[in-house]
N, CA, C, O and the ligand as a Tripos MOL2 file, in Angstrom:
@<TRIPOS>MOLECULE
protein
  313   311    79     0     0
PROTEIN
NO_CHARGES

@<TRIPOS>ATOM
      1 N         -33.1730   58.3380  -16.8560 N.3       1 MET1
      2 CA        -33.4770   56.9530  -16.4630 C.3       1 MET1
      3 C         -32.4900   55.7790  -16.9890 C.2       1 MET1
      4 O         -32.2320   54.7260  -16.4070 O.2       1 MET1
      5 N         -32.0930   56.1490  -18.0130 N.am      2 GLY2
      6 CA        -30.9840   55.3080  -18.8490 C.3       2 GLY2
      7 C         -29.8740   55.3580  -18.0740 C.2       2 GLY2
      8 O         -29.2620   54.2990  -17.9360 O.2       2 GLY2
      9 N         -29.3600   56.5830  -17.3930 N.am      3 ARG3
     10 CA        -28.1460   56.7010  -16.7570 C.3       3 ARG3
     11 C         -28.2490   55.7670  -15.3200 C.2       3 ARG3
     12 O         -27.3250   55.0570  -14.9230 O.2       3 ARG3
     13 N         -29.4150   55.9020  -14.7060 N.am      4 LEU4
     14 CA        -29.5830   55.0150  -13.4710 C.3       4 LEU4
     15 C         -29.4730   53.6250  -13.7510 C.2       4 LEU4
     16 O         -29.0240   52.8620  -12.8950 O.2       4 LEU4
     17 N         -29.8450   53.2210  -14.8800 N.am      5 LEU5
     18 CA        -29.8820   51.9080  -15.3130 C.3       5 LEU5
     19 C         -28.2980   51.4260  -15.5300 C.2       5 LEU5
     20 O         -27.8330   50.3130  -15.2830 O.2       5 LEU5
     21 N         -27.7230   52.4040  -15.9780 N.am      6 LEU6
     22 CA        -26.1680   52.1280  -16.4110 C.3       6 LEU6
     23 C         -25.4310   52.0640  -14.9340 C.2       6 LEU6
     24 O         -24.6310   51.1590  -14.6950 O.2       6 LEU6
     25 N         -25.6930   52.9010  -14.1290 N.am      7 PHE7
     26 CA        -25.0730   52.8700  -12.7570 C.3       7 PHE7
     27 C         -25.5030   51.4840  -12.0920 C.2       7 PHE7
     28 O         -24.6680   50.8200  -11.4780 O.2       7 PHE7
     29 N         -26.7710   51.0830  -12.2220 N.am      8 ALA8
     30 CA        -27.0860   49.8620  -11.4890 C.3       8 ALA8
     31 C         -26.2820   48.6500  -12.1940 C.2       8 ALA8
     32 O         -25.8610   47.7310  -11.4920 O.2       8 ALA8
     33 N         -26.1040   48.6590  -13.3950 N.am      9 MET9
     34 CA        -25.5130   47.5300  -14.1560 C.3       9 MET9
     35 C         -23.8740   47.5390  -13.6710 C.2       9 MET9
     36 O         -23.2010   46.5300  -13.4600 O.2       9 MET9
     37 N         -23.4970   48.7080  -13.5740 N.am     10 LEU10
     38 CA        -22.0930   48.8260  -13.1140 C.3      10 LEU10
     39 C         -21.8500   48.1660  -11.7900 C.2      10 LEU10
     40 O         -20.9070   47.4110  -11.5510 O.2      10 LEU10
     41 N         -22.8260   48.5370  -10.9220 N.am     11 GLY11
     42 CA        -22.8260   48.1270   -9.5890 C.3      11 GLY11
     43 C         -22.7260   46.4770   -9.5690 C.2      11 GLY11
     44 O         -21.8390   45.8290   -9.0140 O.2      11 GLY11
     45 N         -23.7030   46.0240  -10.2120 N.am     12 VAL12
     46 CA        -23.8440   44.6400  -10.2990 C.3      12 VAL12
     47 C         -22.5020   43.9660  -10.7810 C.2      12 VAL12
     48 O         -21.9170   43.0490  -10.2040 O.2      12 VAL12
     49 N         -22.1200   44.6030  -11.9660 N.am     13 ILE13
     50 CA        -20.8510   43.8880  -12.4190 C.3      13 ILE13
     51 C         -19.7710   44.0060  -11.6490 C.2      13 ILE13
     52 O         -18.8920   43.1470  -11.5800 O.2      13 ILE13
     53 N         -19.7820   45.3270  -10.8840 N.am     14 GLY14
     54 CA        -18.6610   45.3610  -10.0400 C.3      14 GLY14
     55 C         -18.5890   44.3630   -8.8420 C.2      14 GLY14
     56 O         -17.5810   43.7760   -8.4490 O.2      14 GLY14
     57 N         -20.0150   44.2760   -8.2720 N.am     15 TYR15
     58 CA        -20.0950   43.3960   -7.2350 C.3      15 TYR15
     59 C         -19.9340   41.8480   -7.4420 C.2      15 TYR15
     60 O         -19.7200   41.0650   -6.5170 O.2      15 TYR15
     61 N         -20.0670   41.4890   -8.8030 N.am     16 LEU16
     62 CA        -19.8280   40.0370   -9.1440 C.3      16 LEU16
     63 C         -18.3780   39.8830   -9.5370 C.2      16 LEU16
     64 O         -17.8510   38.7760   -9.4360 O.2      16 LEU16
     65 N         -17.6960   40.9390   -9.9820 N.am     17 LEU17
     66 CA        -16.1650   41.0230  -10.1390 C.3      17 LEU17
     67 C         -15.5410   40.8520   -8.9220 C.2      17 LEU17
     68 O         -14.5650   40.1030   -8.8850 O.2      17 LEU17
     69 N         -15.9950   41.5170   -7.7150 N.am     18 VAL18
     70 CA        -15.2150   41.5190   -6.4510 C.3      18 VAL18
     71 C         -15.6630   40.1150   -5.8830 C.2      18 VAL18
     72 O         -14.8400   39.5040   -5.2010 O.2      18 VAL18
     73 N         -16.8300   39.5920   -6.0980 N.am     19 ARG19
     74 CA        -17.2230   38.4200   -5.4360 C.3      19 ARG19
     75 C         -16.3390   37.2000   -6.0220 C.2      19 ARG19
     76 O         -15.9560   36.2480   -5.3420 O.2      19 ARG19
     77 N         -16.0650   37.3960   -7.4670 N.am     20 ARG20
     78 CA        -15.2640   36.3080   -8.0270 C.3      20 ARG20
     79 C         -13.7870   36.4140   -7.5850 C.2      20 ARG20
     80 O         -13.1420   35.3760   -7.4350 O.2      20 ARG20
     81 N         -13.2570   37.5490   -7.3830 N.am     21 LEU21
     82 CA        -11.8930   37.8380   -6.9550 C.3      21 LEU21
     83 C         -11.7470   37.1620   -5.5130 C.2      21 LEU21
     84 O         -10.7800   36.4520   -5.2380 O.2      21 LEU21
     85 N         -12.8450   37.4520   -4.5560 N.am     22 LEU22
     86 CA        -12.7010   36.8310   -3.4740 C.3      22 LEU22
     87 C         -12.5170   35.3270   -3.4340 C.2      22 LEU22
     88 O         -11.6230   34.7270   -2.8390 O.2      22 LEU22
     89 N         -13.4740   34.8210   -4.1400 N.am     23 GLN23
     90 CA        -13.7770   33.3730   -4.1800 C.3      23 GLN23
     91 C         -12.3590   32.7830   -4.7460 C.2      23 GLN23
     92 O         -11.7220   31.8940   -4.1810 O.2      23 GLN23
     93 N         -12.0120   33.3730   -5.8450 N.am     24 SER24
     94 CA        -10.7830   32.7160   -6.4420 C.3      24 SER24
     95 C          -9.5050   32.8920   -5.5700 C.2      24 SER24
     96 O          -8.5830   32.0790   -5.6330 O.2      24 SER24
     97 N          -9.4820   33.9380   -4.7830 N.am     25 GLY25
     98 CA         -8.2000   34.2580   -4.1590 C.3      25 GLY25
     99 C          -8.2050   33.5530   -2.8540 C.2      25 GLY25
    100 O          -7.1390   33.4230   -2.2520 O.2      25 GLY25
    101 N          -9.4240   33.0370   -2.3150 N.am     26 ALA26
    102 CA         -9.4710   32.3710   -1.1320 C.3      26 ALA26
    103 C          -8.7330   31.0950   -0.8930 C.2      26 ALA26
    104 O          -8.1630   30.8390    0.1680 O.2      26 ALA26
    105 N          -8.7720   30.3650   -1.8570 N.am     27 PRO27
    106 CA         -8.1920   28.9050   -1.7720 C.3      27 PRO27
    107 C          -6.5470   29.0310   -1.6000 C.2      27 PRO27
    108 O          -5.9630   28.1020   -1.0410 O.2      27 PRO27
    109 N          -5.9300   29.9770   -1.9950 N.am     28 THR28
    110 CA         -4.5620   30.4280   -2.0090 C.3      28 THR28
    111 C          -4.3780   30.6040   -0.3320 C.2      28 THR28
    112 O          -3.4120   30.1060    0.2470 O.2      28 THR28
    113 N          -5.1690   31.1850    0.1990 N.am     29 LEU29
    114 CA         -5.1610   31.5680    1.6090 C.3      29 LEU29
    115 C          -5.1200   30.4930    2.5680 C.2      29 LEU29
    116 O          -4.6250   30.5060    3.6950 O.2      29 LEU29
    117 N          -5.6890   29.5920    1.9820 N.am     30 LYS30
    118 CA         -6.1250   28.1960    2.7490 C.3      30 LYS30
    119 C          -4.4810   27.5030    3.3440 C.2      30 LYS30
    120 O          -3.4140   27.7940    2.8030 O.2      30 LYS30
    121 N          -4.5810   26.7900    4.2510 N.am     31 HIS31
    122 CA         -3.6030   26.0320    4.5730 C.3      31 HIS31
    123 C          -3.4790   25.0430    3.4420 C.2      31 HIS31
    124 O          -4.4930   24.6000    2.9020 O.2      31 HIS31
    125 N          -2.0850   24.6270    3.0100 N.am     32 PRO32
    126 CA         -1.8530   23.7450    2.1720 C.3      32 PRO32
    127 C          -2.4540   22.2570    2.5910 C.2      32 PRO32
    128 O          -2.5400   21.8640    3.7540 O.2      32 PRO32
    129 N          -2.8330   21.5420    1.4730 N.am     33 VAL33
    130 CA         -3.3380   20.2050    2.0580 C.3      33 VAL33
    131 C          -2.2210   19.3500    2.3390 C.2      33 VAL33
    132 O          -1.2700   19.2380    1.5650 O.2      33 VAL33
    133 N          -2.3380   18.6190    3.6570 N.am     34 PRO34
    134 CA         -1.3490   17.9110    4.1050 C.3      34 PRO34
    135 C          -1.1170   16.6200    3.2770 C.2      34 PRO34
    136 O          -2.1080   16.0830    2.7810 O.2      34 PRO34
    137 N           0.1280   16.0730    3.0850 N.am     35 PRO35
    138 CA          0.1520   14.8870    2.1180 C.3      35 PRO35
    139 C          -0.4810   13.7200    2.8650 C.2      35 PRO35
    140 O          -0.4660   13.6390    4.0930 O.2      35 PRO35
    141 N          -1.0190   12.8510    2.0830 N.am     36 PRO36
    142 CA         -1.6000   11.6990    2.7700 C.3      36 PRO36
    143 C          -0.6660   10.8270    3.5550 C.2      36 PRO36
    144 O           0.5030   10.6130    3.2340 O.2      36 PRO36
    145 N          -1.2240   10.3810    4.5240 N.am     37 GLU37
    146 CA         -0.2300    9.5250    5.6270 C.3      37 GLU37
    147 C           0.3830    8.3170    4.7730 C.2      37 GLU37
    148 O          -0.2650    7.6320    3.9810 O.2      37 GLU37
    149 N           1.4020    8.2090    4.9960 N.am     38 GLN38
    150 CA          1.9560    6.7890    4.5290 C.3      38 GLN38
    151 C           1.5910    5.6440    5.2500 C.2      38 GLN38
    152 O           1.7690    5.4720    6.4560 O.2      38 GLN38
    153 N           1.0340    4.8140    4.3980 N.am     39 THR39
    154 CA          0.5420    3.7280    5.0380 C.3      39 THR39
    155 C           1.5180    2.4990    4.9080 C.2      39 THR39
    156 O           2.0660    2.1910    3.8490 O.2      39 THR39
    157 N           1.6960    1.7420    6.2580 N.am     40 ILE40
    158 CA          2.6350    0.7830    6.0770 C.3      40 ILE40
    159 C           1.9970   -0.5660    5.9730 C.2      40 ILE40
    160 O           1.1870   -0.8970    6.8390 O.2      40 ILE40
    161 N           2.2410   -1.2340    5.1560 N.am     41 GLU41
    162 CA          1.7520   -2.3740    4.7230 C.3      41 GLU41
    163 C           2.1380   -3.6620    5.7340 C.2      41 GLU41
    164 O           3.2710   -4.1420    5.7410 O.2      41 GLU41
    165 N           1.1240   -4.1230    6.5280 N.am     42 THR42
    166 CA          1.5990   -5.1420    7.4940 C.3      42 THR42
    167 C           1.0490   -6.5300    7.0690 C.2      42 THR42
    168 O           0.1320   -6.7060    6.2670 O.2      42 THR42
    169 N           1.7040   -7.4260    7.6840 N.am     43 VAL43
    170 CA          1.4280   -8.8330    7.1850 C.3      43 VAL43
    171 C           1.1600   -9.5740    8.6360 C.2      43 VAL43
    172 O           1.5750   -9.0740    9.6820 O.2      43 VAL43
    173 N           0.5660  -10.5770    8.6040 N.am     44 ARG44
    174 CA          0.1780  -11.3570    9.8060 C.3      44 ARG44
    175 C           1.1390  -12.7060   10.1320 C.2      44 ARG44
    176 O           1.2410  -13.6560    9.3560 O.2      44 ARG44
    177 N           1.7610  -12.6120   11.3130 N.am     45 CYS45
    178 CA          2.5780  -13.8050   11.5000 C.3      45 CYS45
    179 C           1.7970  -15.0260   11.4430 C.2      45 CYS45
    180 O           0.8100  -15.0380   12.1790 O.2      45 CYS45
    181 N           2.0150  -16.0540   10.7360 N.am     46 THR46
    182 CA          1.2710  -17.3950   10.7580 C.3      46 THR46
    183 C           1.3890  -17.8640   12.1320 C.2      46 THR46
    184 O           0.3020  -18.2140   12.5930 O.2      46 THR46
    185 N           2.3330  -17.9730   12.8920 N.am     47 THR47
    186 CA          2.3680  -18.6420   14.1240 C.3      47 THR47
    187 C           1.5740  -17.8880   15.2560 C.2      47 THR47
    188 O           0.7590  -18.5330   15.9160 O.2      47 THR47
    189 N           1.7370  -16.8040   15.4610 N.am     48 CYS48
    190 CA          1.2760  -15.9360   16.6070 C.3      48 CYS48
    191 C           0.2510  -14.8070   16.3230 C.2      48 CYS48
    192 O          -0.3470  -14.1420   17.1690 O.2      48 CYS48
    193 N           0.1530  -14.7070   14.8550 N.am     49 GLY49
    194 CA         -1.0050  -13.5870   14.5110 C.3      49 GLY49
    195 C          -0.6220  -12.3370   14.8090 C.2      49 GLY49
    196 O          -1.5350  -11.5120   14.7870 O.2      49 GLY49
    197 N           0.5680  -11.8980   15.1110 N.am     50 VAL50
    198 CA          0.8630  -10.4390   15.4280 C.3      50 VAL50
    199 C           1.1230   -9.7390   13.9620 C.2      50 VAL50
    200 O           1.4850  -10.4360   13.0140 O.2      50 VAL50
    201 N           0.9620   -8.6340   13.8570 N.am     51 HIS51
    202 CA          1.1710   -7.8680   12.5120 C.3      51 HIS51
    203 C           2.3060   -7.1040   12.6450 C.2      51 HIS51
    204 O           2.4750   -6.2850   13.5480 O.2      51 HIS51
    205 N           3.2050   -7.3880   11.6310 N.am     52 VAL52
    206 CA          4.3640   -6.9230   11.5270 C.3      52 VAL52
    207 C           4.4710   -6.1310   10.2130 C.2      52 VAL52
    208 O           3.8450   -6.4940    9.2170 O.2      52 VAL52
    209 N           5.2760   -5.0340   10.2150 N.am     53 PRO53
    210 CA          5.4080   -4.3160    8.7990 C.3      53 PRO53
    211 C           6.0010   -5.4720    7.7960 C.2      53 PRO53
    212 O           6.6160   -6.4730    8.1660 O.2      53 PRO53
    213 N           5.7270   -5.1670    6.6460 N.am     54 ARG54
    214 CA          5.9950   -6.4010    5.7260 C.3      54 ARG54
    215 C           7.3420   -6.3990    5.4860 C.2      54 ARG54
    216 O           7.8280   -7.5100    5.2730 O.2      54 ARG54
    217 N           8.1180   -5.4090    5.4610 N.am     55 ARG55
    218 CA          9.6770   -5.3180    5.2000 C.3      55 ARG55
    219 C          10.3080   -6.0410    6.3450 C.2      55 ARG55
    220 O          11.3990   -6.6020    6.2470 O.2      55 ARG55
    221 N           9.6170   -6.0100    7.3920 N.am     56 GLU56
    222 CA         10.2890   -6.7680    8.7250 C.3      56 GLU56
    223 C           9.9140   -8.1500    8.8010 C.2      56 GLU56
    224 O          10.4630   -8.9370    9.5710 O.2      56 GLU56
    225 N           9.0010   -8.4540    8.0250 N.am     57 ALA57
    226 CA          8.5440   -9.8620    8.1430 C.3      57 ALA57
    227 C           9.4470  -10.8670    7.3950 C.2      57 ALA57
    228 O          10.1680  -10.5190    6.4600 O.2      57 ALA57
    229 N           9.3700  -12.0980    7.8460 N.am     58 LEU58
    230 CA         10.0590  -12.9720    7.3110 C.3      58 LEU58
    231 C           9.0970  -13.9860    6.2300 C.2      58 LEU58
    232 O           8.1240  -14.5970    6.6720 O.2      58 LEU58
    233 N           9.4260  -14.0550    5.0630 N.am     59 TYR59
    234 CA          8.4680  -14.8560    4.1870 C.3      59 TYR59
    235 C           9.1180  -16.0980    3.7700 C.2      59 TYR59
    236 O          10.1290  -16.1180    3.0690 O.2      59 TYR59
    237 N           8.3920  -17.3460    4.3070 N.am     60 ALA60
    238 CA          8.9980  -18.5150    4.0550 C.3      60 ALA60
    239 C           7.6890  -19.4720    3.9530 C.2      60 ALA60
    240 O           6.6970  -19.3360    4.6690 O.2      60 ALA60
    241 N           7.8480  -20.4840    2.9240 N.am     61 ASN61
    242 CA          6.9670  -21.4670    2.7990 C.3      61 ASN61
    243 C           5.6270  -20.8390    2.4090 C.2      61 ASN61
    244 O           4.6010  -21.4010    2.7940 O.2      61 ASN61
    245 N           5.5480  -19.7370    1.6850 N.am     62 GLY62
    246 CA          4.4800  -19.1470    1.2010 C.3      62 GLY62
    247 C           3.5720  -18.3780    2.3160 C.2      62 GLY62
    248 O           2.4090  -18.0060    2.1550 O.2      62 GLY62
    249 N           4.3210  -18.2370    3.4060 N.am     63 GLN63
    250 CA          3.5570  -17.6040    4.5100 C.3      63 GLN63
    251 C           4.5500  -16.5860    5.2830 C.2      63 GLN63
    252 O           5.7760  -16.6320    5.1810 O.2      63 GLN63
    253 N           3.8960  -15.7510    5.9970 N.am     64 PHE64
    254 CA          4.6550  -14.6720    6.8660 C.3      64 PHE64
    255 C           4.9320  -14.9630    8.1710 C.2      64 PHE64
    256 O           4.0160  -15.4550    8.8300 O.2      64 PHE64
    257 N           6.0210  -14.7650    8.7100 N.am     65 TYR65
    258 CA          6.3980  -14.9400   10.0750 C.3      65 TYR65
    259 C           7.1970  -13.7430   10.7170 C.2      65 TYR65
    260 O           8.0960  -13.1650   10.1070 O.2      65 TYR65
    261 N           6.8160  -13.4290   11.9440 N.am     66 CYS66
    262 CA          7.6690  -12.5110   12.7470 C.3      66 CYS66
    263 C           8.9240  -12.9100   13.0510 C.2      66 CYS66
    264 O           9.3280  -14.0360   12.7620 O.2      66 CYS66
    265 N           9.5980  -12.0770   13.6200 N.am     67 ASP67
    266 CA         11.1420  -12.3510   13.8130 C.3      67 ASP67
    267 C          11.1310  -13.4550   14.8030 C.2      67 ASP67
    268 O          11.9280  -14.3380   14.4850 O.2      67 ASP67
    269 N          10.4650  -13.6960   15.9340 N.am     68 GLN68
    270 CA         10.5530  -14.6490   16.7970 C.3      68 GLN68
    271 C          10.0580  -16.0790   16.4420 C.2      68 GLN68
    272 O          10.4580  -17.0510   17.0830 O.2      68 GLN68
    273 N           9.1800  -16.1910   15.4070 N.am     69 HIS69
    274 CA          8.7050  -17.3580   14.9640 C.3      69 HIS69
    275 C           9.1340  -17.7760   13.6230 C.2      69 HIS69
    276 O           8.4210  -18.5420   12.9750 O.2      69 HIS69
    277 N          10.3700  -17.2830   13.1040 N.am     70 ARG70
    278 CA         11.0310  -17.6320   12.0770 C.3      70 ARG70
    279 C          11.0710  -19.0840   11.8060 C.2      70 ARG70
    280 O          11.4650  -19.7290   12.7780 O.2      70 ARG70
    281 N          10.8070  -19.7050   10.8740 N.am     71 PRO71
    282 CA         10.7710  -21.3000   10.6600 C.3      71 PRO71
    283 C          12.1390  -21.7310   10.8220 C.2      71 PRO71
    284 O          13.0200  -21.1310   10.2050 O.2      71 PRO71
    285 N          12.4060  -22.6460   11.5370 N.am     72 SER72
    286 CA         13.7840  -23.1940   11.5550 C.3      72 SER72
    287 C          13.9630  -24.2620   10.6890 C.2      72 SER72
    288 O          13.1420  -25.1640   10.5240 O.2      72 SER72
    289 N          15.1520  -24.1500   10.0790 N.am     73 GLY73
    290 CA         15.5730  -25.1100    9.0390 C.3      73 GLY73
    291 C          15.0110  -24.7310    7.5560 C.2      73 GLY73
    292 O          15.3210  -25.4000    6.5700 O.2      73 GLY73
    293 N          14.3370  -23.8350    7.5070 N.am     74 SER74
    294 CA         13.9330  -23.3260    6.2340 C.3      74 SER74
    295 C          14.7610  -22.0110    5.7690 C.2      74 SER74
    296 O          15.2520  -21.2430    6.5960 O.2      74 SER74
    297 N          14.8660  -21.8320    4.4380 N.am     75 THR75
    298 CA         15.5800  -20.7160    4.0080 C.3      75 THR75
    299 C          14.6850  -19.4270    3.8360 C.2      75 THR75
    300 O          14.1060  -19.0780    2.8080 O.2      75 THR75
    301 N          14.6970  -18.7400    5.1650 N.am     76 ALA76
    302 CA         13.9280  -17.6780    5.2380 C.3      76 ALA76
    303 C          14.4530  -16.5030    4.4040 C.2      76 ALA76
    304 O          15.6210  -16.1420    4.5500 O.2      76 ALA76
    305 N          13.6280  -15.8880    3.5260 N.am     77 GLU77
    306 CA         14.2220  -14.5090    2.9130 C.3      77 GLU77
    307 C          13.3460  -13.4500    3.2830 C.2      77 GLU77
    308 O          12.1370  -13.6010    3.4550 O.2      77 GLU77
    309 N          14.0070  -12.3040    3.4120 N.am     78 ARG78
    310 CA         13.3250  -11.1190    3.6920 C.3      78 ARG78
    311 C          12.7690  -10.4150    2.5350 C.2      78 ARG78
    312 O          12.1520   -9.3610    2.6920 O.2      78 ARG78
    313 ZN          4.9630  -14.6490   15.3920 Zn       79 ZN79
@<TRIPOS>BOND
     1     1     2 1
     2     2     3 1
     3     3     4 2
     4     3     5 am
     5     5     6 1
     6     6     7 1
     7     7     8 2
     8     7     9 am
     9     9    10 1
    10    10    11 1
    11    11    12 2
    12    11    13 am
    13    13    14 1
    14    14    15 1
    15    15    16 2
    16    15    17 am
    17    17    18 1
    18    18    19 1
    19    19    20 2
    20    19    21 am
    21    21    22 1
    22    22    23 1
    23    23    24 2
    24    23    25 am
    25    25    26 1
    26    26    27 1
    27    27    28 2
    28    27    29 am
    29    29    30 1
    30    30    31 1
    31    31    32 2
    32    31    33 am
    33    33    34 1
    34    34    35 1
    35    35    36 2
    36    35    37 am
    37    37    38 1
    38    38    39 1
    39    39    40 2
    40    39    41 am
    41    41    42 1
    42    42    43 1
    43    43    44 2
    44    43    45 am
    45    45    46 1
    46    46    47 1
    47    47    48 2
    48    47    49 am
    49    49    50 1
    50    50    51 1
    51    51    52 2
    52    51    53 am
    53    53    54 1
    54    54    55 1
    55    55    56 2
    56    55    57 am
    57    57    58 1
    58    58    59 1
    59    59    60 2
    60    59    61 am
    61    61    62 1
    62    62    63 1
    63    63    64 2
    64    63    65 am
    65    65    66 1
    66    66    67 1
    67    67    68 2
    68    67    69 am
    69    69    70 1
    70    70    71 1
    71    71    72 2
    72    71    73 am
    73    73    74 1
    74    74    75 1
    75    75    76 2
    76    75    77 am
    77    77    78 1
    78    78    79 1
    79    79    80 2
    80    79    81 am
    81    81    82 1
    82    82    83 1
    83    83    84 2
    84    83    85 am
    85    85    86 1
    86    86    87 1
    87    87    88 2
    88    87    89 am
    89    89    90 1
    90    90    91 1
    91    91    92 2
    92    91    93 am
    93    93    94 1
    94    94    95 1
    95    95    96 2
    96    95    97 am
    97    97    98 1
    98    98    99 1
    99    99   100 2
   100    99   101 am
   101   101   102 1
   102   102   103 1
   103   103   104 2
   104   103   105 am
   105   105   106 1
   106   106   107 1
   107   107   108 2
   108   107   109 am
   109   109   110 1
   110   110   111 1
   111   111   112 2
   112   111   113 am
   113   113   114 1
   114   114   115 1
   115   115   116 2
   116   115   117 am
   117   117   118 1
   118   118   119 1
   119   119   120 2
   120   119   121 am
   121   121   122 1
   122   122   123 1
   123   123   124 2
   124   123   125 am
   125   125   126 1
   126   126   127 1
   127   127   128 2
   128   127   129 am
   129   129   130 1
   130   130   131 1
   131   131   132 2
   132   131   133 am
   133   133   134 1
   134   134   135 1
   135   135   136 2
   136   135   137 am
   137   137   138 1
   138   138   139 1
   139   139   140 2
   140   139   141 am
   141   141   142 1
   142   142   143 1
   143   143   144 2
   144   143   145 am
   145   145   146 1
   146   146   147 1
   147   147   148 2
   148   147   149 am
   149   149   150 1
   150   150   151 1
   151   151   152 2
   152   151   153 am
   153   153   154 1
   154   154   155 1
   155   155   156 2
   156   155   157 am
   157   157   158 1
   158   158   159 1
   159   159   160 2
   160   159   161 am
   161   161   162 1
   162   162   163 1
   163   163   164 2
   164   163   165 am
   165   165   166 1
   166   166   167 1
   167   167   168 2
   168   167   169 am
   169   169   170 1
   170   170   171 1
   171   171   172 2
   172   171   173 am
   173   173   174 1
   174   174   175 1
   175   175   176 2
   176   175   177 am
   177   177   178 1
   178   178   179 1
   179   179   180 2
   180   179   181 am
   181   181   182 1
   182   182   183 1
   183   183   184 2
   184   183   185 am
   185   185   186 1
   186   186   187 1
   187   187   188 2
   188   187   189 am
   189   189   190 1
   190   190   191 1
   191   191   192 2
   192   191   193 am
   193   193   194 1
   194   194   195 1
   195   195   196 2
   196   195   197 am
   197   197   198 1
   198   198   199 1
   199   199   200 2
   200   199   201 am
   201   201   202 1
   202   202   203 1
   203   203   204 2
   204   203   205 am
   205   205   206 1
   206   206   207 1
   207   207   208 2
   208   207   209 am
   209   209   210 1
   210   210   211 1
   211   211   212 2
   212   211   213 am
   213   213   214 1
   214   214   215 1
   215   215   216 2
   216   215   217 am
   217   217   218 1
   218   218   219 1
   219   219   220 2
   220   219   221 am
   221   221   222 1
   222   222   223 1
   223   223   224 2
   224   223   225 am
   225   225   226 1
   226   226   227 1
   227   227   228 2
   228   227   229 am
   229   229   230 1
   230   230   231 1
   231   231   232 2
   232   231   233 am
   233   233   234 1
   234   234   235 1
   235   235   236 2
   236   235   237 am
   237   237   238 1
   238   238   239 1
   239   239   240 2
   240   239   241 am
   241   241   242 1
   242   242   243 1
   243   243   244 2
   244   243   245 am
   245   245   246 1
   246   246   247 1
   247   247   248 2
   248   247   249 am
   249   249   250 1
   250   250   251 1
   251   251   252 2
   252   251   253 am
   253   253   254 1
   254   254   255 1
   255   255   256 2
   256   255   257 am
   257   257   258 1
   258   258   259 1
   259   259   260 2
   260   259   261 am
   261   261   262 1
   262   262   263 1
   263   263   264 2
   264   263   265 am
   265   265   266 1
   266   266   267 1
   267   267   268 2
   268   267   269 am
   269   269   270 1
   270   270   271 1
   271   271   272 2
   272   271   273 am
   273   273   274 1
   274   274   275 1
   275   275   276 2
   276   275   277 am
   277   277   278 1
   278   278   279 1
   279   279   280 2
   280   279   281 am
   281   281   282 1
   282   282   283 1
   283   283   284 2
   284   283   285 am
   285   285   286 1
   286   286   287 1
   287   287   288 2
   288   287   289 am
   289   289   290 1
   290   290   291 1
   291   291   292 2
   292   291   293 am
   293   293   294 1
   294   294   295 1
   295   295   296 2
   296   295   297 am
   297   297   298 1
   298   298   299 1
   299   299   300 2
   300   299   301 am
   301   301   302 1
   302   302   303 1
   303   303   304 2
   304   303   305 am
   305   305   306 1
   306   306   307 1
   307   307   308 2
   308   307   309 am
   309   309   310 1
   310   310   311 1
   311   311   312 2
@<TRIPOS>SUBSTRUCTURE
     1 MET1         2 RESIDUE 1 A MET
     2 GLY2         6 RESIDUE 1 A GLY
     3 ARG3        10 RESIDUE 1 A ARG
     4 LEU4        14 RESIDUE 1 A LEU
     5 LEU5        18 RESIDUE 1 A LEU
     6 LEU6        22 RESIDUE 1 A LEU
     7 PHE7        26 RESIDUE 1 A PHE
     8 ALA8        30 RESIDUE 1 A ALA
     9 MET9        34 RESIDUE 1 A MET
    10 LEU10       38 RESIDUE 1 A LEU
    11 GLY11       42 RESIDUE 1 A GLY
    12 VAL12       46 RESIDUE 1 A VAL
    13 ILE13       50 RESIDUE 1 A ILE
    14 GLY14       54 RESIDUE 1 A GLY
    15 TYR15       58 RESIDUE 1 A TYR
    16 LEU16       62 RESIDUE 1 A LEU
    17 LEU17       66 RESIDUE 1 A LEU
    18 VAL18       70 RESIDUE 1 A VAL
    19 ARG19       74 RESIDUE 1 A ARG
    20 ARG20       78 RESIDUE 1 A ARG
    21 LEU21       82 RESIDUE 1 A LEU
    22 LEU22       86 RESIDUE 1 A LEU
    23 GLN23       90 RESIDUE 1 A GLN
    24 SER24       94 RESIDUE 1 A SER
    25 GLY25       98 RESIDUE 1 A GLY
    26 ALA26      102 RESIDUE 1 A ALA
    27 PRO27      106 RESIDUE 1 A PRO
    28 THR28      110 RESIDUE 1 A THR
    29 LEU29      114 RESIDUE 1 A LEU
    30 LYS30      118 RESIDUE 1 A LYS
    31 HIS31      122 RESIDUE 1 A HIS
    32 PRO32      126 RESIDUE 1 A PRO
    33 VAL33      130 RESIDUE 1 A VAL
    34 PRO34      134 RESIDUE 1 A PRO
    35 PRO35      138 RESIDUE 1 A PRO
    36 PRO36      142 RESIDUE 1 A PRO
    37 GLU37      146 RESIDUE 1 A GLU
    38 GLN38      150 RESIDUE 1 A GLN
    39 THR39      154 RESIDUE 1 A THR
    40 ILE40      158 RESIDUE 1 A ILE
    41 GLU41      162 RESIDUE 1 A GLU
    42 THR42      166 RESIDUE 1 A THR
    43 VAL43      170 RESIDUE 1 A VAL
    44 ARG44      174 RESIDUE 1 A ARG
    45 CYS45      178 RESIDUE 1 A CYS
    46 THR46      182 RESIDUE 1 A THR
    47 THR47      186 RESIDUE 1 A THR
    48 CYS48      190 RESIDUE 1 A CYS
    49 GLY49      194 RESIDUE 1 A GLY
    50 VAL50      198 RESIDUE 1 A VAL
    51 HIS51      202 RESIDUE 1 A HIS
    52 VAL52      206 RESIDUE 1 A VAL
    53 PRO53      210 RESIDUE 1 A PRO
    54 ARG54      214 RESIDUE 1 A ARG
    55 ARG55      218 RESIDUE 1 A ARG
    56 GLU56      222 RESIDUE 1 A GLU
    57 ALA57      226 RESIDUE 1 A ALA
    58 LEU58      230 RESIDUE 1 A LEU
    59 TYR59      234 RESIDUE 1 A TYR
    60 ALA60      238 RESIDUE 1 A ALA
    61 ASN61      242 RESIDUE 1 A ASN
    62 GLY62      246 RESIDUE 1 A GLY
    63 GLN63      250 RESIDUE 1 A GLN
    64 PHE64      254 RESIDUE 1 A PHE
    65 TYR65      258 RESIDUE 1 A TYR
    66 CYS66      262 RESIDUE 1 A CYS
    67 ASP67      266 RESIDUE 1 A ASP
    68 GLN68      270 RESIDUE 1 A GLN
    69 HIS69      274 RESIDUE 1 A HIS
    70 ARG70      278 RESIDUE 1 A ARG
    71 PRO71      282 RESIDUE 1 A PRO
    72 SER72      286 RESIDUE 1 A SER
    73 GLY73      290 RESIDUE 1 A GLY
    74 SER74      294 RESIDUE 1 A SER
    75 THR75      298 RESIDUE 1 A THR
    76 ALA76      302 RESIDUE 1 A ALA
    77 GLU77      306 RESIDUE 1 A GLU
    78 ARG78      310 RESIDUE 1 A ARG
    79 ZN79       313 GROUP 0 **** ****
């Protein structure tokens, strides 16, 4: 009887070990997580309301403008 119990325990332990190995090994087989998409910050043109990437927008008088509505006479800086 004692021997039967021993085999039963070995079976359970072996089962748990195999299950743990399968679970820990599974994530490495998965596809790598893709990098998060690069979000491009956009700003709204004060004149026409179109959204342009911030680095392409013109900032003048505390407001953003697209290329077409660059305020004349002011010192627009990128
Ligand atoms: Zn505009």
